[in-house]
Phi, psi and omega in degrees: 000327178298316179295320179295315180298318180295314180298316179296318179299317179294317184288323185256353176078015177199161182295142179288160175256123178269125180216148175270144182223150181289171178098170179214155177231094188306327182294338181298314179296320179298315180297318180297317179290319183294315184265346178068029178227154177295150178252133178247126177253132178236125179255144182235011182284144173265155179305328182279357182285342178062049183307130179068011176271164179300331180251035179303144179216169176228130176285118187299317177300323177293319178299316180295318177294321178297320177297317178297321179296318179296316179298316180294321177303313180297321176299314181295318179294318179296318180294323180292331181265354182285141177295143180279136175284137179273144179271085183255000000 
């Protein structure tokens, strides 16, 4: 979650807001059990996007920032798991 918060902050220029939301995504539990790692979900929809409505839309600047946040998140997670080089 620390990596996700940092990536979102960098991409959007402000700290993310953590909120609980209704609904479920059954595959998330399967992925967590299969891979044995926590799953992080990041949403980028705006209230005006009408998620799951017949006229659903995506704000392109938000989509681009969200894509950048996901890429940065993966970089941060990879760096955190990378072995440290010893100064020998």
